[in-house]
PASE-281327 format. One record per residue (C-alpha): y, x, z. Coordinates in Angstrom, 2 decimals, decimal comma. Example, Ala and Ser with C-alpha at 12.3 -4.5 7.8 and 13.67 -1.06 7.14 Angstrom:
BEGIN
[[-4,50 12,30 7,80]],
[[-1,06 13,67 7,14]],
This chain:
BEGIN
[[50,50 -16,07 -5,90]],
[[52,33 -17,11 -2,78]],
[[53,61 -14,14 -0,73]],
[[51,77 -13,53 2,49]],
[[54,08 -13,86 5,49]],
[[53,47 -10,82 7,74]],
[[57,16 -10,68 8,73]],
[[57,83 -9,31 12,21]],
[[61,21 -8,35 13,63]],
[[62,06 -4,94 14,99]],
[[62,82 -6,37 18,35]],
[[59,14 -7,41 18,75]],
[[58,16 -3,70 18,70]],
[[54,85 -4,46 16,89]],
[[52,54 -1,52 16,62]],
[[52,08 0,12 13,10]],
[[49,19 -1,05 10,90]],
[[45,95 0,85 11,04]],
[[45,99 3,89 8,89]],
[[42,56 4,83 7,39]],
[[41,19 8,10 8,77]],
[[40,64 9,89 5,48]],
[[41,86 13,17 4,00]],
[[45,05 11,63 2,66]],
[[48,16 12,62 4,67]],
[[50,16 9,68 5,85]],
[[53,71 9,33 4,72]],
[[55,96 9,65 7,65]],
[[57,53 6,37 8,74]],
[[61,14 5,96 9,62]],
[[62,26 4,76 12,96]],
[[65,00 2,21 13,24]],
[[67,29 4,97 14,52]],
[[66,50 7,12 11,50]],
[[67,08 4,21 9,18]],
[[70,56 3,63 10,69]],
[[71,35 7,30 10,16]],
[[70,64 7,21 6,42]],
[[74,28 7,14 5,44]],
[[77,10 5,08 4,31]],
[[74,98 3,13 1,94]],
[[73,44 1,33 4,87]],
[[76,18 0,31 7,31]],
[[76,74 -2,97 9,00]],
[[80,33 -3,09 7,62]],
[[79,79 -2,40 3,96]],
[[80,91 -5,13 1,62]],
[[78,39 -3,94 -0,96]],
[[74,98 -2,52 0,09]],
[[73,15 -2,62 3,33]],
[[74,14 -4,61 6,32]],
[[72,60 -5,45 9,63]],
[[72,72 -9,09 10,47]],
[[71,08 -10,95 13,32]],
[[68,70 -8,08 14,08]],
[[67,50 -7,48 10,51]],
[[68,77 -5,76 7,47]],
[[70,10 -7,32 4,31]],
[[71,49 -5,94 1,01]],
[[74,65 -7,30 -0,75]],
[[75,04 -6,91 -4,46]],
[[78,44 -6,35 -6,11]],
[[78,86 -10,09 -6,56]],
[[78,67 -10,40 -2,80]],
[[75,34 -12,19 -2,84]],
[[72,32 -11,10 -0,96]],
[[69,64 -9,22 -2,98]],
[[66,37 -11,25 -2,92]],
[[62,81 -10,63 -4,10]],
[[63,55 -7,07 -5,20]],
[[63,40 -3,45 -4,18]],
[[66,31 -1,47 -2,96]],
[[66,37 2,18 -2,22]],
[[67,98 4,08 0,59]],
[[67,61 7,84 0,52]],
[[64,05 8,62 -0,50]],
[[62,65 5,31 0,63]],
[[62,29 1,94 -0,99]],
[[62,65 -1,38 0,81]],
[[61,84 -4,95 -0,06]],
[[64,25 -7,84 0,21]],
[[62,46 -11,15 0,57]],
[[63,41 -14,56 -0,81]],
[[65,86 -14,99 2,14]],
[[67,42 -11,62 1,38]],
[[66,02 -10,10 4,57]],
[[64,31 -6,69 4,60]],
[[60,51 -7,17 4,93]],
[[58,61 -5,29 7,56]],
[[54,91 -4,77 8,16]],
[[54,05 -6,88 5,21]],
[[51,98 -6,91 2,00]],
[[54,30 -7,45 -0,95]],
[[53,22 -9,17 -4,16]],
[[55,65 -8,17 -6,88]],
[[54,54 -9,38 -10,32]],
[[50,92 -8,22 -10,83]],
[[51,26 -5,37 -8,31]],
[[50,85 -5,18 -4,54]],
[[52,84 -3,01 -2,17]],
[[53,09 -2,57 1,56]],
[[56,10 -2,01 3,82]],
[[55,67 -0,66 7,31]],
[[57,19 -1,71 10,54]],
[[60,37 0,11 9,55]],
[[60,36 -1,61 6,12]],
[[59,51 1,60 4,23]],
[[57,29 1,18 1,20]],
[[53,94 2,97 1,75]],
[[52,86 5,65 -0,64]],
[[49,87 7,94 -0,92]],
[[48,13 6,36 2,06]],
[[45,50 3,92 3,28]],
[[46,62 0,89 5,15]],
[[44,44 -1,73 6,99]],
[[45,96 -5,22 6,78]],
[[44,79 -8,15 8,95]],
[[42,62 -10,65 7,14]],
[[44,01 -14,20 7,62]],
[[40,41 -15,50 6,97]],
[[38,82 -13,34 9,71]],
[[36,15 -15,16 11,68]],
[[34,69 -16,89 8,70]],
[[31,25 -15,95 7,27]],
[[31,26 -12,62 5,52]],
[[34,90 -11,99 6,23]],
[[36,12 -8,76 7,99]],
[[38,87 -8,50 10,50]],
[[41,05 -6,53 8,11]],
[[41,11 -5,20 4,55]],
[[41,86 -1,70 3,53]],
[[44,31 -0,93 0,63]],
[[45,36 2,36 -0,92]],
[[48,89 2,64 -2,07]],
[[49,62 5,24 -4,81]],
[[52,65 7,54 -5,06]],
[[54,59 4,73 -6,77]],
[[53,63 2,38 -3,96]],
[[51,32 0,27 -6,04]],
[[48,01 -0,64 -4,56]],
[[45,00 0,44 -6,53]],
[[43,14 -2,60 -7,88]],
[[40,47 -3,33 -10,40]],
[[42,84 -4,64 -12,96]],
[[41,68 -6,72 -15,86]],
[[38,23 -5,03 -16,05]],
[[35,27 -7,37 -16,18]],
[[33,16 -4,69 -14,43]],
[[33,80 -2,52 -11,43]],
[[36,40 0,21 -12,19]],
[[35,87 3,19 -9,85]],
[[38,86 5,07 -8,42]],
[[38,76 8,62 -7,16]],
[[40,70 9,43 -4,00]],
[[40,45 12,82 -2,46]],
[[37,13 13,51 -4,29]],
[[35,48 10,25 -3,26]],
[[35,02 7,12 -5,39]],
[[36,11 3,71 -4,29]],
[[36,34 0,20 -5,76]],
[[38,98 -2,45 -5,35]],
[[39,22 -6,11 -6,21]],
[[42,03 -7,56 -8,44]],
[[44,21 -8,02 -5,33]],
[[43,85 -4,42 -4,20]],
[[41,46 -5,00 -1,41]],
[[38,98 -2,16 -0,98]],
[[35,45 -3,28 -1,67]],
[[32,66 -2,39 0,71]],
[[29,04 -3,09 1,21]],
[[27,00 -4,38 -1,79]],
[[28,97 -4,77 -5,06]],
[[27,64 -5,88 -8,46]],
[[28,67 -3,76 -11,39]],
[[29,50 -6,84 -13,37]],
[[31,84 -8,30 -10,87]],
[[34,48 -6,53 -8,78]],
[[33,74 -8,64 -5,64]],
[[31,67 -8,14 -2,55]],
[[28,19 -9,58 -2,65]],
[[27,59 -12,02 0,23]],
[[25,32 -10,13 2,62]],
[[25,49 -12,68 5,47]],
[[21,74 -13,13 5,29]],
[[20,92 -9,45 4,74]],
[[19,82 -9,89 1,13]],
[[22,91 -8,56 -0,72]],
[[20,66 -5,80 -2,07]],
[[19,21 -8,31 -4,57]],
[[22,50 -8,72 -6,53]],
[[24,28 -5,53 -5,55]],
[[24,35 -2,49 -7,84]],
[[26,64 -0,23 -5,86]],
[[26,89 0,28 -2,09]],
[[30,33 1,21 -0,66]],
[[29,48 1,65 2,98]],
[[30,99 -0,44 5,85]],
[[34,31 -2,21 6,04]],
[[36,03 0,91 7,41]],
[[34,31 3,32 5,02]],
[[34,29 2,13 1,45]],
[[33,21 5,41 -0,22]],
[[30,70 4,99 -3,03]],
[[27,13 5,90 -1,89]],
[[25,05 8,49 -3,83]],
[[21,58 9,74 -3,03]],
[[19,25 8,18 -0,43]],
[[20,22 5,42 1,90]],
[[18,01 3,73 4,50]],
[[19,03 0,06 5,03]],
[[18,01 -2,86 7,23]],
[[17,40 -5,76 4,87]],
[[15,92 -9,29 4,89]],
[[13,27 -9,32 2,19]],
[[12,23 -12,92 2,05]],
[[9,99 -12,38 -0,97]],
[[8,14 -9,63 0,80]],
[[5,66 -12,04 2,41]],
[[4,93 -14,07 -0,74]],
[[1,55 -13,92 -2,29]],
[[2,10 -11,76 -5,38]],
[[5,14 -9,56 -5,84]],
[[5,43 -6,27 -7,70]],
[[5,94 -4,66 -4,33]],
[[4,53 -6,99 -1,74]],
[[5,18 -6,64 1,97]],
[[4,05 -3,62 3,71]],
[[4,40 -5,53 6,95]],
[[4,43 -9,19 7,81]],
[[8,08 -9,29 8,88]],
[[10,72 -10,18 6,32]],
[[13,24 -8,05 8,31]],
[[12,55 -4,57 7,10]],
[[14,02 -1,10 6,72]],
[[13,90 0,11 3,11]],
[[15,17 3,18 1,29]],
[[17,44 2,89 -1,79]],
[[18,45 5,64 -4,20]],
[[21,87 5,74 -5,86]],
[[22,43 7,91 -8,90]],
[[25,53 10,17 -9,24]],
[[27,36 7,21 -10,90]],
[[26,74 5,16 -7,79]],
[[24,29 2,72 -9,40]],
[[21,01 2,11 -7,53]],
[[17,74 2,85 -9,15]],
[[15,83 -0,37 -9,88]],
[[13,51 -1,99 -12,35]],
[[15,09 -4,14 -15,01]],
[[11,87 -6,09 -15,37]],
[[10,49 -8,50 -12,83]],
[[7,00 -7,54 -14,00]],
[[6,93 -3,88 -13,36]],
[[8,34 -1,15 -11,19]],
[[10,76 1,69 -11,95]],
[[9,40 5,24 -11,58]],
[[11,78 8,13 -10,96]],
[[11,30 11,75 -10,18]],
[[13,75 12,95 -7,55]],
[[13,84 16,65 -6,54]],
[[10,46 17,04 -8,16]],
[[8,77 14,20 -6,30]],
[[7,79 10,80 -7,78]],
[[9,07 7,59 -6,33]],
[[8,90 3,98 -7,39]],
[[11,47 1,18 -6,94]],
[[11,13 -2,57 -7,32]],
[[13,34 -5,02 -9,22]],
[[15,88 -5,03 -6,37]],
[[16,00 -1,22 -5,94]],
[[14,00 -1,17 -2,71]],
[[11,81 1,88 -2,63]],
[[8,13 0,87 -2,84]],
[[6,21 1,64 0,31]],
[[2,59 1,30 1,26]],
[[0,57 -1,06 -0,91]],
[[1,99 -2,29 -4,22]],
[[0,58 -4,49 -6,94]],
[[1,84 -4,13 -10,44]],
[[1,64 -7,66 -11,79]],
[[1,90 -6,68 -15,50]],
[[-0,94 -4,19 -15,17]],
[[-3,06 -6,62 -13,13]],
[[-2,62 -9,45 -15,66]],
[[-3,65 -7,10 -18,46]],
[[-6,64 -5,78 -16,54]],
[[-8,11 -9,11 -15,47]],
[[-6,99 -11,17 -18,52]],
[[-5,08 -13,79 -16,56]],
[[-1,91 -14,16 -14,60]],
[[-3,57 -16,78 -12,24]],
[[-4,11 -14,54 -9,33]],
[[-5,20 -17,38 -7,20]],
[[-8,64 -16,73 -8,82]],
[[-8,69 -13,45 -6,95]],
[[-6,86 -14,36 -3,75]],
[[-8,24 -12,61 -0,76]],
[[-11,65 -12,05 -2,44]],
[[-11,50 -8,49 -3,65]],
[[-14,08 -9,49 -6,18]],
[[-12,60 -7,76 -9,21]],
[[-12,60 -4,01 -9,66]],
[[-10,10 -4,29 -12,56]],
[[-7,75 -6,22 -10,26]],
[[-8,12 -3,56 -7,54]],
[[-7,33 -0,84 -10,06]],
[[-3,90 -2,44 -10,45]],
[[-2,98 -1,54 -6,88]],
[[-1,25 1,67 -5,85]],
[[-0,51 3,05 -2,44]],
[[2,75 4,73 -1,46]],
[[3,31 6,58 1,80]],
[[5,37 4,94 4,58]],
[[9,05 4,25 4,50]],
[[9,58 7,01 7,04]],
[[7,63 9,55 4,93]],
[[9,55 8,82 1,75]],
[[6,95 6,59 0,12]],
[[5,82 8,90 -2,69]],
[[2,97 7,49 -4,66]],
[[-0,40 8,58 -3,29]],
[[-2,57 10,59 -5,55]],
[[-5,99 11,97 -4,73]],
[[-7,53 11,07 -1,27]],
[[-5,74 8,96 1,36]],
[[-6,95 6,90 4,27]],
[[-5,19 3,66 5,17]],
[[-5,76 0,07 6,20]],
[[-6,49 -2,05 3,06]],
[[-3,92 -4,51 1,65]],
[[-4,48 -8,09 2,71]],
[[-5,31 -9,04 -0,80]],
[[-7,77 -6,25 -1,29]],
[[-9,83 -7,04 1,83]],
[[-8,53 -9,71 4,19]],
[[-11,18 -9,07 6,93]],
[[-10,64 -5,33 7,05]],
[[-6,88 -5,84 6,95]],
[[-7,08 -8,16 9,88]],
[[-9,28 -5,75 11,73]],
[[-6,67 -3,00 11,19]],
[[-9,49 -0,68 10,02]],
[[-8,65 2,39 7,84]],
[[-10,75 3,52 4,89]],
[[-10,66 6,27 2,36]],
[[-9,28 5,58 -1,19]],
[[-8,74 7,80 -4,22]],
[[-5,93 7,38 -6,76]],
[[-5,73 8,97 -10,18]],
[[-2,68 10,94 -11,50]],
[[-0,76 7,68 -11,95]],
[[-1,56 6,44 -8,46]],
[[-4,04 3,80 -9,68]],
[[-7,08 3,09 -7,49]],
[[-10,64 3,96 -8,39]],
[[-12,58 0,74 -7,87]],
[[-15,96 -0,61 -8,76]],
[[-17,16 2,65 -10,23]],
[[-18,75 6,07 -9,68]],
[[-16,42 9,03 -10,07]],
[[-16,90 12,83 -10,07]],
[[-14,10 14,48 -8,06]],
[[-14,00 18,22 -7,83]],
[[-17,62 18,56 -8,71]],
[[-18,89 15,90 -6,22]],
[[-19,81 12,39 -7,09]],
[[-18,42 9,37 -5,20]],
[[-18,59 5,61 -5,39]],
[[-15,96 3,10 -4,79]],
[[-16,32 -0,58 -3,94]],
[[-14,67 -3,23 -5,99]],
[[-11,80 -3,32 -3,54]],
[[-11,27 0,43 -3,92]],
[[-12,87 1,61 -0,60]],
[[-14,89 4,80 -0,73]],
[[-18,52 4,17 0,00]],
[[-20,18 6,21 2,78]],
[[-23,61 6,06 4,28]],
[[-26,75 4,38 2,97]],
[[-26,31 1,57 0,47]],
[[-28,09 -0,44 -2,21]],
[[-25,92 -0,63 -5,38]],
[[-26,27 -2,49 -8,66]],
[[-24,06 -1,42 -11,49]],
[[-22,58 -3,94 -13,86]],
[[-21,63 -1,87 -16,91]],
[[-19,98 -4,79 -18,78]],
[[-17,41 -5,69 -16,15]],
[[-17,60 -2,86 -14,99]],
[[-18,14 -3,34 -11,26]],
[[-20,46 -2,52 -8,46]],
[[-22,43 -4,90 -6,22]],
[[-22,78 -3,06 -2,92]],
[[-25,08 -4,08 -0,10]],
[[-24,52 -2,63 3,33]],
[[-27,24 -2,05 5,87]],
[[-26,02 -5,04 7,95]],
[[-26,04 -7,43 5,03]],
[[-26,40 -11,01 6,28]],
[[-29,33 -11,91 4,01]],
[[-31,16 -8,68 3,48]],
[[-30,35 -6,04 6,10]],
[[-32,01 -2,69 6,20]],
[[-30,97 -1,29 9,55]],
[[-34,55 -0,58 10,64]],
[[-37,51 1,00 8,78]],
[[-39,37 -2,27 8,46]],
[[-36,23 -4,08 7,21]],
[[-35,58 -1,37 4,71]],
[[-39,10 -1,54 3,20]],
[[-39,14 -5,36 3,27]],
[[-35,71 -5,67 1,75]],
[[-36,34 -3,03 -0,93]],
[[-39,62 -4,66 -1,99]],
[[-38,62 -8,33 -1,82]],
[[-35,03 -8,12 -3,01]],
[[-33,19 -4,97 -3,99]],
[[-35,39 -2,84 -6,14]],
[[-36,83 -5,78 -8,01]],
[[-33,35 -7,11 -8,76]],
[[-32,09 -3,86 -10,27]],
[[-30,53 -2,18 -7,20]],
[[-30,73 1,52 -6,54]],
[[-30,41 3,15 -3,16]],
[[-27,78 5,80 -2,64]],
[[-26,74 7,90 0,26]],
[[-23,10 9,13 0,49]],
[[-23,30 11,19 3,69]],
[[-22,64 10,24 7,24]],
[[-19,33 9,48 8,84]],
[[-16,45 10,21 6,43]],
[[-18,30 12,44 4,05]],
[[-18,68 10,11 1,06]],
[[-20,15 12,65 -1,39]],
[[-23,29 11,47 -3,13]],
[[-26,40 13,23 -1,91]],
[[-29,21 14,33 -4,27]],
[[-32,66 15,88 -3,78]],
[[-34,37 15,79 -0,36]],
[[-32,37 14,71 2,62]],
[[-32,88 13,24 6,06]],
[[-31,31 10,03 7,02]],
[[-31,19 8,40 10,45]],
[[-32,09 4,70 10,66]],
[[-32,07 2,92 13,90]],
[[-32,18 6,27 15,77]],
[[-35,15 7,66 13,80]],
[[-35,01 10,29 11,12]],
[[-36,57 9,54 7,67]],
[[-37,18 11,66 4,66]],
[[-35,58 10,55 1,34]],
[[-35,49 11,83 -2,21]],
[[-32,59 11,07 -4,55]],
[[-32,60 11,92 -8,26]],
[[-30,95 15,34 -8,97]],
[[-29,89 14,77 -12,54]],
[[-29,66 12,39 -15,48]],
[[-28,01 9,03 -15,83]],
[[-29,75 7,94 -12,62]],
[[-28,50 10,86 -10,58]],
[[-28,24 10,08 -6,87]],
[[-30,58 7,05 -7,09]],
[[-33,40 6,84 -4,58]],
[[-36,75 7,55 -6,22]],
[[-39,19 4,68 -6,44]],
[[-42,59 6,04 -7,41]],
[[-44,68 9,22 -7,12]],
[[-43,46 12,83 -6,87]],
[[-45,47 15,85 -5,85]],
[[-48,34 13,69 -4,61]],
[[-46,01 11,72 -2,43]],
[[-44,76 8,13 -2,82]],
[[-41,24 6,98 -2,40]],
[[-39,62 3,49 -2,14]],
[[-35,93 3,38 -2,93]],
[[-35,83 7,03 -1,94]],
[[-37,58 6,66 1,35]],
[[-40,82 8,72 1,68]],
[[-43,68 6,48 2,52]],
[[-45,67 8,26 5,13]],
[[-47,80 7,31 8,09]],
[[-46,17 6,97 11,41]],
[[-46,87 9,59 14,05]],
[[-48,80 7,01 16,14]],
[[-50,75 5,64 13,17]],
[[-51,57 9,06 11,60]],
[[-52,89 7,41 8,46]],
[[-51,59 4,29 6,66]],
[[-52,27 2,57 3,38]],
[[-49,66 2,05 0,63]],
[[-50,20 -0,96 -1,57]],
[[-49,18 -0,95 -5,20]],
[[-46,65 -3,73 -5,99]],
[[-45,38 -4,74 -9,35]],
[[-41,82 -6,13 -8,92]],
[[-40,12 -8,92 -10,85]],
[[-38,40 -6,41 -13,16]],
[[-41,72 -4,70 -13,99]],
[[-41,03 -1,72 -11,79]],
[[-43,95 -0,46 -9,73]],
[[-43,45 0,26 -6,01]],
[[-45,66 1,11 -3,11]],
[[-45,38 -0,90 0,13]],
[[-46,68 0,54 3,44]],
[[-49,14 -1,70 5,31]],
[[-48,85 -1,76 9,09]],
[[-52,43 -0,71 9,99]],
[[-56,05 -0,86 9,09]],
[[-56,46 -4,62 9,99]],
[[-53,52 -5,32 7,68]],
[[-55,18 -3,36 4,91]],
[[-58,57 -5,09 5,44]],
[[-56,89 -8,49 5,42]],
[[-55,13 -7,63 2,16]],
[[-58,46 -6,63 0,43]],
[[-60,52 -9,39 2,14]],
[[-61,96 -10,60 -1,13]],
[[-63,29 -7,10 -1,86]],
[[-64,76 -6,56 1,59]],
[[-68,25 -7,01 3,01]],
[[-69,40 -6,62 6,61]],
[[-71,55 -3,57 6,63]],
[[-73,07 -4,35 10,10]],
[[-74,11 -7,88 9,36]],
[[-77,08 -8,92 11,52]],
[[-78,06 -5,36 12,37]],
[[-78,24 -4,40 16,03]],
[[-79,24 -1,64 18,34]],
[[-80,56 1,43 16,59]],
[[-80,56 -0,21 13,20]],
[[-79,03 2,02 10,55]],
[[-75,71 0,93 8,99]],
[[-74,54 2,62 5,85]],
[[-70,82 2,57 4,93]],
[[-69,37 3,81 1,72]],
[[-70,70 4,06 -1,74]],
[[-70,32 7,58 -3,16]],
[[-69,27 9,00 0,20]],
[[-71,74 7,41 2,49]],
[[-71,70 7,46 6,28]],
[[-74,72 6,31 8,33]],
[[-74,34 5,07 11,88]],
[[-76,40 3,10 14,42]],
[[-75,31 -0,57 14,66]],
[[-74,87 -0,17 18,38]],
[[-72,36 2,73 17,79]],
[[-70,10 0,61 15,58]],
[[-67,54 -1,94 16,58]],
[[-66,55 -2,80 13,11]],
[[-67,69 -1,58 9,63]],
[[-66,67 -2,80 6,16]],
[[-67,62 -1,77 2,67]],
[[-64,95 -2,14 0,05]],
[[-65,70 -2,38 -3,65]],
[[-63,70 -3,08 -6,80]],
[[-60,62 -1,10 -5,93]],
[[-59,09 1,05 -8,70]],
[[-57,42 4,38 -8,22]],
[[-53,83 3,86 -7,45]],
[[-54,09 0,23 -6,22]],
[[-54,15 1,33 -2,62]],
[[-53,47 4,91 -1,52]],
[[-53,97 6,44 1,89]],
[[-51,21 8,77 3,19]],
[[-50,81 11,04 6,20]],
[[-47,92 11,66 8,47]],
[[-46,39 14,09 5,93]],
[[-46,64 11,46 3,21]],
[[-49,32 13,42 1,31]],
[[-51,75 11,23 -0,49]],
[[-55,39 11,56 0,46]],
[[-56,91 12,03 -3,05]],
[[-60,28 13,49 -2,26]],
[[-63,57 12,75 -0,63]],
[[-63,33 12,49 3,12]],
[[-63,03 10,64 6,41]],
[[-59,58 9,95 7,90]],
[[-59,25 8,55 11,36]],
[[-56,00 6,78 12,23]],
[[-54,35 6,43 15,67]],
[[-56,32 3,28 16,43]],
[[-59,71 5,00 15,78]],
[[-60,21 3,28 12,40]],
[[-61,80 5,66 9,92]],
[[-60,97 5,41 6,22]],
[[-63,81 6,58 3,91]],
[[-62,45 7,83 0,59]],
[[-64,22 9,10 -2,58]],
[[-63,33 12,15 -4,53]],
[[-60,44 10,24 -6,22]],
[[-59,12 9,02 -2,96]],
[[-60,23 5,41 -3,46]],
[[-61,02 3,78 -0,15]],
[[-64,66 2,74 -0,12]],
[[-65,06 1,72 3,55]],
[[-63,37 1,36 6,94]],
[[-65,12 1,53 10,24]],
[[-64,35 1,96 13,90]],
[[-66,91 3,24 16,38]],
[[-67,65 1,39 19,65]],
């Protein structure tokens, strides 16, 4: 290798090279005056030995020729004579396979750090200077012939050098003793060690927060996808005691590591996983395909969602979340909620995997989780697909069949949900989320309604459809007369799945219209004081002039239509029940409606 020409003459009075501020004590440098005082071996008049000529020093051998390209000693110091025979000063010396440095006085450096100007400074990824460490024998530490990085210990700290003695800094691959180009901020991808900045160089161990450019972070499916939309991020790295970063050796899975009793995860580049992370290998196993375009931004697969984990923020140390946590969903779990920046509750098992598309009992309470992993709260219709498994969940503001009013609830339950295999569940208000059973009150559109949910069995928590304690329920809602109506009729309905339900009719005219084929006008042509008889076994006699309407009803069977009061109790005995519009229902001893009339 051609020698680097750093020659500067004493008369130029150049300042000494930078000396690294480390624990190593610098060797004292000799002044020109001190050099001249060394002794007779270095006089300007010696025929053999040192001589000062034209402002520099030379050395004459016994044959009278100048010494060139070799070391000569004076006192305790060594000096280098260059190819012209002149003593080198402030210069890096290449002697065979070794590198040395002589200071401004020409003295060989030993046991010290020296910064030497970089002739390539100003180019990309090039520093202004390089640091070298010269040992007691003056030789610069270097990597030697090792294919991998050979660590050197100096004052208790570890450093690395290239094959020319330059101290390495920044990211360095263990397989190549050269700096990784970090011009674009992505040196972390290839680097194994991190040796600090250009004026540091000590091997990093433990935690290190770094600003990086993670261009894969915003791609569709990565093991650890972006936790923000900006490729310029701050990420934590962890370096073991040997200086090597913790990272996954597989591009399909992450690396888990327990540090000080806490669990962390790192991706294939060693960046600590933060916030949402998808394990591609687990996801492909769960959903049976690696074509995630099928699931893109749909959140339609509970198995897919179960492959996601959430880690705390970068600032918090990003430990995997277990148990309950509340965050904004990942974009690929629910794009709409992600864009709305709306937070929801999630639950992760002991491995950090989400519960999704399933019911789960947690600390004695039962919860349900949507296919995208969000905890369900409030009133919902849910259908369970046990084969997938997954849950089809309908909210009260569903576009097709909403149930945000009493009428909508009844209509949707009859016409759609109950008949199609849905059950109604209530998971508390606000952020409760725990499944409710037995009797409970639920507010719908500002009004309170009584519900009953199964207390036990495989259908625990499902709203009752049918009779209990002489009261009828539809999807859990108690079917009772309104306070203004006082009495209302429930109509028996057989749904498409064979299940029997009872639908509340609005009022007496609605009931009469529904049983029109079974109805006869009891007044007919009678007028004035003519007697009108209504009812069959429970008869009521009135003057025609006292009746506005009167109808006899025949052919109804017990249970086809039932009359209920404002508490939901079925009228199952002989009697007359007047509603809020003055219509009177006449019932027999079994509660079958025999007649309806209204007085004038």
